[in-house]
mmCIF file as gemmi writes it, N, C-alpha and C atoms, coordinates in Angstrom:
data_model
loop_
_atom_site.group_PDB
_atom_site.id
_atom_site.type_symbol
_atom_site.label_atom_id
_atom_site.label_alt_id
_atom_site.label_comp_id
_atom_site.label_asym_id
_atom_site.label_entity_id
_atom_site.label_seq_id
_atom_site.pdbx_PDB_ins_code
_atom_site.Cartn_x
_atom_site.Cartn_y
_atom_site.Cartn_z
_atom_site.occupancy
_atom_site.B_iso_or_equiv
_atom_site.pdbx_formal_charge
_atom_site.auth_seq_id
_atom_site.auth_asym_id
_atom_site.pdbx_PDB_model_num
ATOM 1 N N . MET Axp A 1 ? -140.846 10.711 10.778 1 0 ? 1 A 1
ATOM 2 C CA . MET Axp A 1 ? -141.788 11.246 9.327 1 0 ? 1 A 1
ATOM 3 C C . MET Axp A 1 ? -142.23 10.561 8.555 1 0 ? 1 A 1
ATOM 4 N N . VAL Axp A 2 ? -140.948 10.59 7.628 1 0 ? 2 A 1
ATOM 5 C CA . VAL Axp A 2 ? -141.299 9.729 6.371 1 0 ? 2 A 1
ATOM 6 C C . VAL Axp A 2 ? -142.008 8.378 6.383 1 0 ? 2 A 1
ATOM 7 N N . LYS Axp A 3 ? -141.363 7.688 7.488 1 0 ? 3 A 1
ATOM 8 C CA . LYS Axp A 3 ? -141.815 6.477 7.573 1 0 ? 3 A 1
ATOM 9 C C . LYS Axp A 3 ? -143.842 6.487 7.835 1 0 ? 3 A 1
ATOM 10 N N . GLN Axp A 4 ? -144.447 7.452 8.907 1 0 ? 4 A 1
ATOM 11 C CA . GLN Axp A 4 ? -145.721 7.992 8.616 1 0 ? 4 A 1
ATOM 12 C C . GLN Axp A 4 ? -146.411 8.203 7.726 1 0 ? 4 A 1
ATOM 13 N N . THR Axp A 5 ? -144.925 8.578 7.245 1 0 ? 5 A 1
ATOM 14 C CA . THR Axp A 5 ? -146.415 9.637 5.647 1 0 ? 5 A 1
ATOM 15 C C . THR Axp A 5 ? -146.709 8.625 4.73 1 0 ? 5 A 1
ATOM 16 N N . LYS Axp A 6 ? -145.693 7.6 4.399 1 0 ? 6 A 1
ATOM 17 C CA . LYS Axp A 6 ? -146.043 6.139 3.403 1 0 ? 6 A 1
ATOM 18 C C . LYS Axp A 6 ? -146.723 5.216 4.235 1 0 ? 6 A 1
ATOM 19 N N . ILE Axp A 7 ? -147.011 4.996 5.818 1 0 ? 7 A 1
ATOM 20 C CA . ILE Axp A 7 ? -147.717 4.533 5.97 1 0 ? 7 A 1
ATOM 21 C C . ILE Axp A 7 ? -148.625 5.245 5.938 1 0 ? 7 A 1
ATOM 22 N N . GLN Axp A 8 ? -149.508 5.839 6.025 1 0 ? 8 A 1
ATOM 23 C CA . GLN Axp A 8 ? -150.246 7.137 6.042 1 0 ? 8 A 1
ATOM 24 C C . GLN Axp A 8 ? -151.06 6.687 4.414 1 0 ? 8 A 1
ATOM 25 N N . LYS Axp A 9 ? -150.232 6.433 3.228 1 0 ? 9 A 1
ATOM 26 C CA . LYS Axp A 9 ? -150.142 6.411 1.771 1 0 ? 9 A 1
ATOM 27 C C . LYS Axp A 9 ? -150.771 5.214 1.707 1 0 ? 9 A 1
ATOM 28 N N . ALA Axp A 10 ? -150.356 4.3 2.159 1 0 ? 10 A 1
ATOM 29 C CA . ALA Axp A 10 ? -150.592 2.75 2.408 1 0 ? 10 A 1
ATOM 30 C C . ALA Axp A 10 ? -152.062 2.462 2.419 1 0 ? 10 A 1
ATOM 31 N N . ARG Axp A 11 ? -152.221 2.901 3.89 1 0 ? 11 A 1
ATOM 32 C CA . ARG Axp A 11 ? -153.64 2.887 4.144 1 0 ? 11 A 1
ATOM 33 C C . ARG Axp A 11 ? -154.416 3.491 3.42 1 0 ? 11 A 1
ATOM 34 N N . ALA Axp A 12 ? -154.428 4.2 2.986 1 0 ? 12 A 1
ATOM 35 C CA . ALA Axp A 12 ? -155.632 6.088 2.427 1 0 ? 12 A 1
ATOM 36 C C . ALA Axp A 12 ? -155.406 4.846 0.694 1 0 ? 12 A 1
ATOM 37 N N . GLU Axp A 13 ? -154.861 3.7 0.219 1 0 ? 13 A 1
ATOM 38 C CA . GLU Axp A 13 ? -155.181 2.867 -0.795 1 0 ? 13 A 1
ATOM 39 C C . GLU Axp A 13 ? -156.593 2.395 -1.169 1 0 ? 13 A 1
ATOM 40 N N . PHE Axp A 14 ? -156.938 2.194 -0.254 1 0 ? 14 A 1
ATOM 41 C CA . PHE Axp A 14 ? -157.972 0.906 0.065 1 0 ? 14 A 1
ATOM 42 C C . PHE Axp A 14 ? -158.652 1.589 0.951 1 0 ? 14 A 1
ATOM 43 N N . ASP Axp A 15 ? -159.971 0.699 1.234 1 0 ? 15 A 1
ATOM 44 C CA . ASP Axp A 15 ? -161.214 0.721 1.896 1 0 ? 15 A 1
ATOM 45 C C . ASP Axp A 15 ? -161.517 -0.268 2.353 1 0 ? 15 A 1
ATOM 46 N N . ARG Axp A 16 ? -160.829 -0.231 3.925 1 0 ? 16 A 1
ATOM 47 C CA . ARG Axp A 16 ? -160.555 -1.18 4.393 1 0 ? 16 A 1
ATOM 48 C C . ARG Axp A 16 ? -162.087 -1.87 4.894 1 0 ? 16 A 1
ATOM 49 N N . GLU Axp A 17 ? -163.532 -1.228 4.621 1 0 ? 17 A 1
ATOM 50 C CA . GLU Axp A 17 ? -164.469 -1.502 4.999 1 0 ? 17 A 1
ATOM 51 C C . GLU Axp A 17 ? -165.592 -2.464 3.688 1 0 ? 17 A 1
ATOM 52 N N . LYS Axp A 18 ? -164.478 -2.179 2.669 1 0 ? 18 A 1
ATOM 53 C CA . LYS Axp A 18 ? -165.003 -2.575 1.338 1 0 ? 18 A 1
ATOM 54 C C . LYS Axp A 18 ? -164.705 -3.967 1.475 1 0 ? 18 A 1
ATOM 55 N N . LEU Axp A 19 ? -165.551 -4.764 0.496 1 0 ? 19 A 1
ATOM 56 C CA . LEU Axp A 19 ? -165.444 -6.397 0.813 1 0 ? 19 A 1
ATOM 57 C C . LEU Axp A 19 ? -164.517 -6.439 -0.986 1 0 ? 19 A 1
ATOM 58 N N . TYR Axp A 20 ? -163.668 -6.603 -1.041 1 0 ? 20 A 1
ATOM 59 C CA . TYR Axp A 20 ? -163.125 -6.591 -2.643 1 0 ? 20 A 1
ATOM 60 C C . TYR Axp A 20 ? -163.093 -8.381 -3.229 1 0 ? 20 A 1
ATOM 61 N N . THR Axp A 21 ? -163.271 -8.233 -4.567 1 0 ? 21 A 1
ATOM 62 C CA . THR Axp A 21 ? -162.522 -9.803 -5.114 1 0 ? 21 A 1
ATOM 63 C C . THR Axp A 21 ? -161.32 -10.278 -5.569 1 0 ? 21 A 1
ATOM 64 N N . VAL Axp A 22 ? -161.375 -11.485 -5.737 1 0 ? 22 A 1
ATOM 65 C CA . VAL Axp A 22 ? -159.986 -12.207 -4.681 1 0 ? 22 A 1
ATOM 66 C C . VAL Axp A 22 ? -158.994 -11.486 -6 1 0 ? 22 A 1
ATOM 67 N N . ASP Axp A 23 ? -159.155 -11.148 -7.429 1 0 ? 23 A 1
ATOM 68 C CA . ASP Axp A 23 ? -159.046 -10.686 -8.819 1 0 ? 23 A 1
ATOM 69 C C . ASP Axp A 23 ? -158.909 -9.808 -8.606 1 0 ? 23 A 1
ATOM 70 N N . ASP Axp A 24 ? -159.711 -8.463 -7.979 1 0 ? 24 A 1
ATOM 71 C CA . ASP Axp A 24 ? -159.034 -6.795 -7.216 1 0 ? 24 A 1
ATOM 72 C C . ASP Axp A 24 ? -157.746 -7.132 -6.525 1 0 ? 24 A 1
ATOM 73 N N . ALA Axp A 25 ? -157.885 -7.65 -4.725 1 0 ? 25 A 1
ATOM 74 C CA . ALA Axp A 25 ? -157.51 -7.996 -4.237 1 0 ? 25 A 1
ATOM 75 C C . ALA Axp A 25 ? -156.394 -8.204 -4.461 1 0 ? 25 A 1
ATOM 76 N N . LEU Axp A 26 ? -155.832 -9.303 -5.968 1 0 ? 26 A 1
ATOM 77 C CA . LEU Axp A 26 ? -154.927 -9.855 -6.03 1 0 ? 26 A 1
ATOM 78 C C . LEU Axp A 26 ? -153.884 -8.717 -7.185 1 0 ? 26 A 1
ATOM 79 N N . LYS Axp A 27 ? -154.514 -7.678 -7.795 1 0 ? 27 A 1
ATOM 80 C CA . LYS Axp A 27 ? -154.496 -6.846 -8.666 1 0 ? 27 A 1
ATOM 81 C C . LYS Axp A 27 ? -153.884 -5.704 -7.42 1 0 ? 27 A 1
ATOM 82 N N . MET Axp A 28 ? -154.191 -5.029 -6.646 1 0 ? 28 A 1
ATOM 83 C CA . MET Axp A 28 ? -153.94 -4.419 -5.827 1 0 ? 28 A 1
ATOM 84 C C . MET Axp A 28 ? -152.733 -4.705 -5.026 1 0 ? 28 A 1
ATOM 85 N N . LEU Axp A 29 ? -152.338 -5.945 -4.353 1 0 ? 29 A 1
ATOM 86 C CA . LEU Axp A 29 ? -151.515 -6.061 -4.115 1 0 ? 29 A 1
ATOM 87 C C . LEU Axp A 29 ? -150.136 -6.541 -4.969 1 0 ? 29 A 1
ATOM 88 N N . ARG Axp A 30 ? -150.659 -6.193 -6.196 1 0 ? 30 A 1
ATOM 89 C CA . ARG Axp A 30 ? -149.419 -6.396 -7.352 1 0 ? 30 A 1
ATOM 90 C C . ARG Axp A 30 ? -148.756 -4.895 -7.599 1 0 ? 30 A 1
ATOM 91 N N . ASP Axp A 31 ? -149.731 -4.1 -7.548 1 0 ? 31 A 1
ATOM 92 C CA . ASP Axp A 31 ? -149.514 -2.401 -7.454 1 0 ? 31 A 1
ATOM 93 C C . ASP Axp A 31 ? -149.079 -2.082 -6.833 1 0 ? 31 A 1
ATOM 94 N N . ASN Axp A 32 ? -148.965 -3.029 -5.716 1 0 ? 32 A 1
ATOM 95 C CA . ASN Axp A 32 ? -148.443 -1.964 -4.917 1 0 ? 32 A 1
ATOM 96 C C . ASN Axp A 32 ? -146.839 -2.684 -4.523 1 0 ? 32 A 1
ATOM 97 N N . LYS Axp A 33 ? -145.428 -1.578 -4.446 1 0 ? 33 A 1
ATOM 98 C CA . LYS Axp A 33 ? -144.262 -2.382 -4.518 1 0 ? 33 A 1
ATOM 99 C C . LYS Axp A 33 ? -144.034 -1.626 -3.119 1 0 ? 33 A 1
ATOM 100 N N . ARG Axp A 34 ? -143.338 -2.284 -2.906 1 0 ? 34 A 1
ATOM 101 C CA . ARG Axp A 34 ? -142.707 -1.934 -1.016 1 0 ? 34 A 1
ATOM 102 C C . ARG Axp A 34 ? -141.097 -2.875 -1.275 1 0 ? 34 A 1
ATOM 103 N N . LYS Axp A 35 ? -140.379 -1.89 -0.351 1 0 ? 35 A 1
ATOM 104 C CA . LYS Axp A 35 ? -138.739 -2.603 -0.079 1 0 ? 35 A 1
ATOM 105 C C . LYS Axp A 35 ? -138.701 -3.899 0.751 1 0 ? 35 A 1
ATOM 106 N N . PHE Axp A 36 ? -139.61 -4.586 1.169 1 0 ? 36 A 1
ATOM 107 C CA . PHE Axp A 36 ? -139.765 -5.577 2.059 1 0 ? 36 A 1
ATOM 108 C C . PHE Axp A 36 ? -140.727 -6.629 1.898 1 0 ? 36 A 1
ATOM 109 N N . ASP Axp A 37 ? -140.28 -7.722 2.029 1 0 ? 37 A 1
ATOM 110 C CA . ASP Axp A 37 ? -141.009 -8.716 2.264 1 0 ? 37 A 1
ATOM 111 C C . ASP Axp A 37 ? -142.105 -8.623 2.958 1 0 ? 37 A 1
ATOM 112 N N . GLU Axp A 38 ? -143.402 -8.873 2.466 1 0 ? 38 A 1
ATOM 113 C CA . GLU Axp A 38 ? -144.775 -8.444 2.085 1 0 ? 38 A 1
ATOM 114 C C . GLU Axp A 38 ? -145.77 -9.491 2.805 1 0 ? 38 A 1
ATOM 115 N N . THR Axp A 39 ? -146.863 -9.694 4.021 1 0 ? 39 A 1
ATOM 116 C CA . THR Axp A 39 ? -146.919 -10.492 4.498 1 0 ? 39 A 1
ATOM 117 C C . THR Axp A 39 ? -148.614 -10.083 3.622 1 0 ? 39 A 1
ATOM 118 N N . VAL Axp A 40 ? -149.358 -11.366 3.867 1 0 ? 40 A 1
ATOM 119 C CA . VAL Axp A 40 ? -150.958 -11.147 3.127 1 0 ? 40 A 1
ATOM 120 C C . VAL Axp A 40 ? -152.037 -12.063 4.173 1 0 ? 40 A 1
ATOM 121 N N . GLU Axp A 41 ? -152.993 -11.625 4.563 1 0 ? 41 A 1
ATOM 122 C CA . GLU Axp A 41 ? -153.665 -12.227 5.531 1 0 ? 41 A 1
ATOM 123 C C . GLU Axp A 41 ? -155.069 -12.194 4.951 1 0 ? 41 A 1
ATOM 124 N N . VAL Axp A 42 ? -155.412 -13.241 4.3 1 0 ? 42 A 1
ATOM 125 C CA . VAL Axp A 42 ? -156.287 -13.715 3.946 1 0 ? 42 A 1
ATOM 126 C C . VAL Axp A 42 ? -157.912 -14.027 5.001 1 0 ? 42 A 1
ATOM 127 N N . ALA Axp A 43 ? -158.946 -13.564 5.34 1 0 ? 43 A 1
ATOM 128 C CA . ALA Axp A 43 ? -159.955 -14.317 5.785 1 0 ? 43 A 1
ATOM 129 C C . ALA Axp A 43 ? -161.2 -14.69 4.677 1 0 ? 43 A 1
ATOM 130 N N . MET Axp A 44 ? -161.728 -15.999 4.702 1 0 ? 44 A 1
ATOM 131 C CA . MET Axp A 44 ? -162.779 -17.042 3.656 1 0 ? 44 A 1
ATOM 132 C C . MET Axp A 44 ? -163.711 -17.245 4.554 1 0 ? 44 A 1
ATOM 133 N N . ASN Axp A 45 ? -164.74 -16.58 4.467 1 0 ? 45 A 1
ATOM 134 C CA . ASN Axp A 45 ? -166.288 -17.793 4.88 1 0 ? 45 A 1
ATOM 135 C C . ASN Axp A 45 ? -166.314 -18.462 3.899 1 0 ? 45 A 1
ATOM 136 N N . LEU Axp A 46 ? -166.117 -20.143 4.266 1 0 ? 46 A 1
ATOM 137 C CA . LEU Axp A 46 ? -166.55 -21.033 3.034 1 0 ? 46 A 1
ATOM 138 C C . LEU Axp A 46 ? -167.934 -21.435 3.56 1 0 ? 46 A 1
ATOM 139 N N . GLY Axp A 47 ? -168.434 -21.49 4.651 1 0 ? 47 A 1
ATOM 140 C CA . GLY Axp A 47 ? -169.876 -21.702 4.632 1 0 ? 47 A 1
ATOM 141 C C . GLY Axp A 47 ? -169.81 -23.141 5.7 1 0 ? 47 A 1
ATOM 142 N N . VAL Axp A 48 ? -168.688 -23.552 5.972 1 0 ? 48 A 1
ATOM 143 C CA . VAL Axp A 48 ? -168.967 -24.745 6.75 1 0 ? 48 A 1
ATOM 144 C C . VAL Axp A 48 ? -168.851 -25.539 8.418 1 0 ? 48 A 1
ATOM 145 N N . ASP Axp A 49 ? -169.51 -26.048 8.32 1 0 ? 49 A 1
ATOM 146 C CA . ASP Axp A 49 ? -169.676 -26.259 9.451 1 0 ? 49 A 1
ATOM 147 C C . ASP Axp A 49 ? -168.479 -27.434 10.294 1 0 ? 49 A 1
ATOM 148 N N . PRO Axp A 50 ? -166.744 -27.029 10.674 1 0 ? 50 A 1
ATOM 149 C CA . PRO Axp A 50 ? -166.215 -28.471 11.329 1 0 ? 50 A 1
ATOM 150 C C . PRO Axp A 50 ? -166.075 -28.77 11.886 1 0 ? 50 A 1
ATOM 151 N N . ARG Axp A 51 ? -167.407 -28.887 12.517 1 0 ? 51 A 1
ATOM 152 C CA . ARG Axp A 51 ? -167.916 -30.299 13.327 1 0 ? 51 A 1
ATOM 153 C C . ARG Axp A 51 ? -168.443 -31.773 12.631 1 0 ? 51 A 1
ATOM 154 N N . HIS Axp A 52 ? -168.9 -31.456 11.524 1 0 ? 52 A 1
ATOM 155 C CA . HIS Axp A 52 ? -169.418 -32.666 10.472 1 0 ? 52 A 1
ATOM 156 C C . HIS Axp A 52 ? -167.926 -32.146 9.62 1 0 ? 52 A 1
ATOM 157 N N . ALA Axp A 53 ? -168.012 -33.807 10.221 1 0 ? 53 A 1
ATOM 158 C CA . ALA Axp A 53 ? -166.852 -34.762 9.392 1 0 ? 53 A 1
ATOM 159 C C . ALA Axp A 53 ? -167.164 -34.608 7.396 1 0 ? 53 A 1
ATOM 160 N N . ASP Axp A 54 ? -167.787 -34.244 7.345 1 0 ? 54 A 1
ATOM 161 C CA . ASP Axp A 54 ? -168.241 -34.648 5.652 1 0 ? 54 A 1
ATOM 162 C C . ASP Axp A 54 ? -168.118 -32.978 5.316 1 0 ? 54 A 1
ATOM 163 N N . GLN Axp A 55 ? -167.673 -31.882 6.637 1 0 ? 55 A 1
ATOM 164 C CA . GLN Axp A 55 ? -167.587 -30.742 5.846 1 0 ? 55 A 1
ATOM 165 C C . GLN Axp A 55 ? -166.402 -30.288 6.083 1 0 ? 55 A 1
ATOM 166 N N . MET Axp A 56 ? -165.782 -30.887 6.311 1 0 ? 56 A 1
ATOM 167 C CA . MET Axp A 56 ? -164.054 -30.598 6.947 1 0 ? 56 A 1
ATOM 168 C C . MET Axp A 56 ? -162.966 -30.053 5.517 1 0 ? 56 A 1
ATOM 169 N N . VAL Axp A 57 ? -162.215 -28.939 5.615 1 0 ? 57 A 1
ATOM 170 C CA . VAL Axp A 57 ? -161.42 -28.422 4.653 1 0 ? 57 A 1
ATOM 171 C C . VAL Axp A 57 ? -160.129 -28.415 5.633 1 0 ? 57 A 1
ATOM 172 N N . ARG Axp A 58 ? -159.553 -29.646 4.375 1 0 ? 58 A 1
ATOM 173 C CA . ARG Axp A 58 ? -158.249 -30.053 4.816 1 0 ? 58 A 1
ATOM 174 C C . ARG Axp A 58 ? -157.39 -29.557 2.862 1 0 ? 58 A 1
ATOM 175 N N . GLY Axp A 59 ? -156.326 -29.688 2.953 1 0 ? 59 A 1
ATOM 176 C CA . GLY Axp A 59 ? -155.104 -29.199 2.435 1 0 ? 59 A 1
ATOM 177 C C . GLY Axp A 59 ? -154.075 -28.374 1.734 1 0 ? 59 A 1
ATOM 178 N N . MET Axp A 60 ? -153.663 -28.986 1.281 1 0 ? 60 A 1
ATOM 179 C CA . MET Axp A 60 ? -151.738 -28.523 0.751 1 0 ? 60 A 1
ATOM 180 C C . MET Axp A 60 ? -151.963 -27.597 -0.691 1 0 ? 60 A 1
ATOM 181 N N . VAL Axp A 61 ? -150.88 -26.709 -0.324 1 0 ? 61 A 1
ATOM 182 C CA . VAL Axp A 61 ? -150.646 -26.003 -1.632 1 0 ? 61 A 1
ATOM 183 C C . VAL Axp A 61 ? -149.044 -25.858 -1.753 1 0 ? 61 A 1
ATOM 184 N N . SER Axp A 62 ? -148.942 -25.748 -3.027 1 0 ? 62 A 1
ATOM 185 C CA . SER Axp A 62 ? -147.293 -25.473 -3.639 1 0 ? 62 A 1
ATOM 186 C C . SER Axp A 62 ? -147.225 -24.037 -3.489 1 0 ? 62 A 1
ATOM 187 N N . LEU Axp A 63 ? -146.244 -23.374 -3.596 1 0 ? 63 A 1
ATOM 188 C CA . LEU Axp A 63 ? -146.164 -22.551 -3.463 1 0 ? 63 A 1
ATOM 189 C C . LEU Axp A 63 ? -145.167 -22.51 -5.013 1 0 ? 63 A 1
ATOM 190 N N . PRO Axp A 64 ? -145.107 -21.776 -5.502 1 0 ? 64 A 1
ATOM 191 C CA . PRO Axp A 64 ? -144.672 -21.516 -6.494 1 0 ? 64 A 1
ATOM 192 C C . PRO Axp A 64 ? -142.89 -22.023 -6.755 1 0 ? 64 A 1
ATOM 193 N N . SER Axp A 65 ? -142.794 -20.837 -5.779 1 0 ? 65 A 1
ATOM 194 C CA . SER Axp A 65 ? -141.181 -20.568 -5.157 1 0 ? 65 A 1
ATOM 195 C C . SER Axp A 65 ? -140.143 -21.595 -4.013 1 0 ? 65 A 1
ATOM 196 N N . GLY Axp A 66 ? -141.062 -22.434 -3.5 1 0 ? 66 A 1
ATOM 197 C CA . GLY Axp A 66 ? -141.171 -23.249 -2.223 1 0 ? 66 A 1
ATOM 198 C C . GLY Axp A 66 ? -141.417 -21.935 -1.203 1 0 ? 66 A 1
ATOM 199 N N . THR Axp A 67 ? -140.63 -22.361 0.53 1 0 ? 67 A 1
ATOM 200 C CA . THR Axp A 67 ? -141.11 -21.491 1.229 1 0 ? 67 A 1
ATOM 201 C C . THR Axp A 67 ? -139.912 -21.01 1.594 1 0 ? 67 A 1
ATOM 202 N N . GLY Axp A 68 ? -138.904 -21.066 1.189 1 0 ? 68 A 1
ATOM 203 C CA . GLY Axp A 68 ? -137.77 -20.155 1.22 1 0 ? 68 A 1
ATOM 204 C C . GLY Axp A 68 ? -136.814 -21.006 2.551 1 0 ? 68 A 1
ATOM 205 N N . LYS Axp A 69 ? -137.041 -21.807 2.694 1 0 ? 69 A 1
ATOM 206 C CA . LYS Axp A 69 ? -136.617 -22.572 4.114 1 0 ? 69 A 1
ATOM 207 C C . LYS Axp A 69 ? -135.968 -24.021 3.452 1 0 ? 69 A 1
ATOM 208 N N . ASP Axp A 70 ? -134.82 -24.27 3.429 1 0 ? 70 A 1
ATOM 209 C CA . ASP Axp A 70 ? -134.293 -25.333 3.147 1 0 ? 70 A 1
ATOM 210 C C . ASP Axp A 70 ? -133.826 -26.432 3.889 1 0 ? 70 A 1
ATOM 211 N N . VAL Axp A 71 ? -134.848 -28.158 3.377 1 0 ? 71 A 1
ATOM 212 C CA . VAL Axp A 71 ? -135.008 -29.067 4.68 1 0 ? 71 A 1
ATOM 213 C C . VAL Axp A 71 ? -133.666 -29.64 4.343 1 0 ? 71 A 1
ATOM 214 N N . ARG Axp A 72 ? -133.077 -29.79 6.046 1 0 ? 72 A 1
ATOM 215 C CA . ARG Axp A 72 ? -132.087 -30.605 6.133 1 0 ? 72 A 1
ATOM 216 C C . ARG Axp A 72 ? -132.826 -31.739 7.072 1 0 ? 72 A 1
ATOM 217 N N . VAL Axp A 73 ? -131.998 -33.445 6.791 1 0 ? 73 A 1
ATOM 218 C CA . VAL Axp A 73 ? -131.945 -34.009 6.847 1 0 ? 73 A 1
ATOM 219 C C . VAL Axp A 73 ? -130.92 -35.195 7.964 1 0 ? 73 A 1
ATOM 220 N N . ALA Axp A 74 ? -131.346 -35.264 9.492 1 0 ? 74 A 1
ATOM 221 C CA . ALA Axp A 74 ? -129.565 -35.605 10.329 1 0 ? 74 A 1
ATOM 222 C C . ALA Axp A 74 ? -130.387 -37.132 10.798 1 0 ? 74 A 1
ATOM 223 N N . VAL Axp A 75 ? -129.375 -38.334 10.807 1 0 ? 75 A 1
ATOM 224 C CA . VAL Axp A 75 ? -130.113 -39.496 11.212 1 0 ? 75 A 1
ATOM 225 C C . VAL Axp A 75 ? -129.191 -40.318 12.193 1 0 ? 75 A 1
ATOM 226 N N . PHE Axp A 76 ? -129.82 -40.279 12.988 1 0 ? 76 A 1
ATOM 227 C CA . PHE Axp A 76 ? -129.093 -41.13 14.126 1 0 ? 76 A 1
ATOM 228 C C . PHE Axp A 76 ? -128.834 -42.877 13.764 1 0 ? 76 A 1
ATOM 229 N N . ALA Axp A 77 ? -127.507 -42.759 13.712 1 0 ? 77 A 1
ATOM 230 C CA . ALA Axp A 77 ? -127.631 -45.053 13.159 1 0 ? 77 A 1
ATOM 231 C C . ALA Axp A 77 ? -125.965 -45.481 12.839 1 0 ? 77 A 1
ATOM 232 N N . ARG Axp A 78 ? -126.158 -46.767 12.651 1 0 ? 78 A 1
ATOM 233 C CA . ARG Axp A 78 ? -124.918 -46.881 12.7 1 0 ? 78 A 1
ATOM 234 C C . ARG Axp A 78 ? -125.22 -47.641 11.989 1 0 ? 78 A 1
ATOM 235 N N . GLY Axp A 79 ? -123.235 -48.243 11.183 1 0 ? 79 A 1
ATOM 236 C CA . GLY Axp A 79 ? -123.36 -49.466 10.642 1 0 ? 79 A 1
ATOM 237 C C . GLY Axp A 79 ? -124.071 -49.209 8.999 1 0 ? 79 A 1
ATOM 238 N N . ASP Axp A 80 ? -125.036 -50.958 8.525 1 0 ? 80 A 1
ATOM 239 C CA . ASP Axp A 80 ? -125.511 -50.449 7.401 1 0 ? 80 A 1
ATOM 240 C C . ASP Axp A 80 ? -126.507 -49.704 7.08 1 0 ? 80 A 1
ATOM 241 N N . ASN Axp A 81 ? -127.188 -48.948 8.349 1 0 ? 81 A 1
ATOM 242 C CA . ASN Axp A 81 ? -128.386 -48.354 8.237 1 0 ? 81 A 1
ATOM 243 C C . ASN Axp A 81 ? -127.765 -46.86 8.359 1 0 ? 81 A 1
ATOM 244 N N . ALA Axp A 82 ? -126.788 -46.43 8.443 1 0 ? 82 A 1
ATOM 245 C CA . ALA Axp A 82 ? -125.825 -45.231 8.663 1 0 ? 82 A 1
ATOM 246 C C . ALA Axp A 82 ? -125.827 -45.199 6.712 1 0 ? 82 A 1
ATOM 247 N N . ASP Axp A 83 ? -125.165 -46.042 6.657 1 0 ? 83 A 1
ATOM 248 C CA . ASP Axp A 83 ? -125.03 -46.156 4.504 1 0 ? 83 A 1
ATOM 249 C C . ASP Axp A 83 ? -125.91 -45.832 4.433 1 0 ? 83 A 1
ATOM 250 N N . LYS Axp A 84 ? -127.098 -46.376 4.107 1 0 ? 84 A 1
ATOM 251 C CA . LYS Axp A 84 ? -128.466 -46.22 3.643 1 0 ? 84 A 1
ATOM 252 C C . LYS Axp A 84 ? -128.891 -45.271 3.752 1 0 ? 84 A 1
ATOM 253 N N . ALA Axp A 85 ? -128.846 -44.454 5.176 1 0 ? 85 A 1
ATOM 254 C CA . ALA Axp A 85 ? -129.447 -42.748 5.015 1 0 ? 85 A 1
ATOM 255 C C . ALA Axp A 85 ? -128.826 -41.974 4.402 1 0 ? 85 A 1
ATOM 256 N N . LEU Axp A 86 ? -127.412 -42.263 3.831 1 0 ? 86 A 1
ATOM 257 C CA . LEU Axp A 86 ? -126.053 -41.596 3.028 1 0 ? 86 A 1
ATOM 258 C C . LEU Axp A 86 ? -126.619 -41.649 1.748 1 0 ? 86 A 1
ATOM 259 N N . LYS Axp A 87 ? -127.443 -42.626 1.661 1 0 ? 87 A 1
ATOM 260 C CA . LYS Axp A 87 ? -127.965 -43.023 -0.267 1 0 ? 87 A 1
ATOM 261 C C . LYS Axp A 87 ? -128.845 -42.437 -0.487 1 0 ? 87 A 1
ATOM 262 N N . ALA Axp A 88 ? -129.752 -42.666 0.451 1 0 ? 88 A 1
ATOM 263 C CA . ALA Axp A 88 ? -131.641 -42.033 0.741 1 0 ? 88 A 1
ATOM 264 C C . ALA Axp A 88 ? -131.066 -40.249 0.575 1 0 ? 88 A 1
ATOM 265 N N . GLY Axp A 89 ? -129.527 -39.639 1.085 1 0 ? 89 A 1
ATOM 266 C CA . GLY Axp A 89 ? -129.481 -37.783 0.878 1 0 ? 89 A 1
ATOM 267 C C . GLY Axp A 89 ? -129.41 -37.656 1.862 1 0 ? 89 A 1
ATOM 268 N N . ALA Axp A 90 ? -129.105 -38.138 3.37 1 0 ? 90 A 1
ATOM 269 C CA . ALA Axp A 90 ? -129.618 -37.538 5.093 1 0 ? 90 A 1
ATOM 270 C C . ALA Axp A 90 ? -128.388 -36.575 4.435 1 0 ? 90 A 1
ATOM 271 N N . ASP Axp A 91 ? -128.284 -35.07 5.18 1 0 ? 91 A 1
ATOM 272 C CA . ASP Axp A 91 ? -126.881 -34.368 5.216 1 0 ? 91 A 1
ATOM 273 C C . ASP Axp A 91 ? -126.108 -34.599 6.542 1 0 ? 91 A 1
ATOM 274 N N . LYS Axp A 92 ? -126.704 -35.428 7.62 1 0 ? 92 A 1
ATOM 275 C CA . LYS Axp A 92 ? -125.406 -35.802 7.982 1 0 ? 92 A 1
ATOM 276 C C . LYS Axp A 92 ? -126.019 -36.992 8.909 1 0 ? 92 A 1
ATOM 277 N N . VAL Axp A 93 ? -125.006 -38.344 8.741 1 0 ? 93 A 1
ATOM 278 C CA . VAL Axp A 93 ? -125.337 -39.347 9.016 1 0 ? 93 A 1
ATOM 279 C C . VAL Axp A 93 ? -123.996 -39.728 11.132 1 0 ? 93 A 1
ATOM 280 N N . GLY Axp A 94 ? -124.84 -40.456 12.029 1 0 ? 94 A 1
ATOM 281 C CA . GLY Axp A 94 ? -123.824 -40.593 13.309 1 0 ? 94 A 1
ATOM 282 C C . GLY Axp A 94 ? -124.759 -41.413 14.595 1 0 ? 94 A 1
ATOM 283 N N . ALA Axp A 95 ? -123.714 -41.271 15.217 1 0 ? 95 A 1
ATOM 284 C CA . ALA Axp A 95 ? -124.514 -41.759 16.358 1 0 ? 95 A 1
ATOM 285 C C . ALA Axp A 95 ? -124.346 -40.695 17.338 1 0 ? 95 A 1
ATOM 286 N N . GLU Axp A 96 ? -123.691 -40.735 18.502 1 0 ? 96 A 1
ATOM 287 C CA . GLU Axp A 96 ? -123.064 -40.333 19.652 1 0 ? 96 A 1
ATOM 288 C C . GLU Axp A 96 ? -122.299 -38.819 19.126 1 0 ? 96 A 1
ATOM 289 N N . ASP Axp A 97 ? -121.455 -38.839 18.312 1 0 ? 97 A 1
ATOM 290 C CA . ASP Axp A 97 ? -120.767 -37.599 17.532 1 0 ? 97 A 1
ATOM 291 C C . ASP Axp A 97 ? -122.272 -36.462 17.063 1 0 ? 97 A 1
ATOM 292 N N . LEU Axp A 98 ? -123.083 -36.956 16.874 1 0 ? 98 A 1
ATOM 293 C CA . LEU Axp A 98 ? -124.268 -35.554 16.088 1 0 ? 98 A 1
ATOM 294 C C . LEU Axp A 98 ? -124.366 -34.814 17.726 1 0 ? 98 A 1
ATOM 295 N N . MET Axp A 99 ? -124.326 -35.695 18.312 1 0 ? 99 A 1
ATOM 296 C CA . MET Axp A 99 ? -125.556 -34.761 19.528 1 0 ? 99 A 1
ATOM 297 C C . MET Axp A 99 ? -124.319 -33.767 19.951 1 0 ? 99 A 1
């Protein structure tokens, strides 16, 4: 029952039919504190036609706190290449022993 009430209260805080500005939406996100990692879904109309090469939208975003995942590198190599991989920062280096 408590969970239902919290969900209903959260849904009542905003109008699903209204279009919010980016600033207003971010303010609403910051005001609502939850006890779990929230997910935000954003839909934007950019007014471009992806079939045309000059209107493609591509890019990268660097998140301020990273993605939360640690990158680990394993290299299958022997001899000099194994030494080079270790010097380059590989976490694990080996050949058949890694399989």
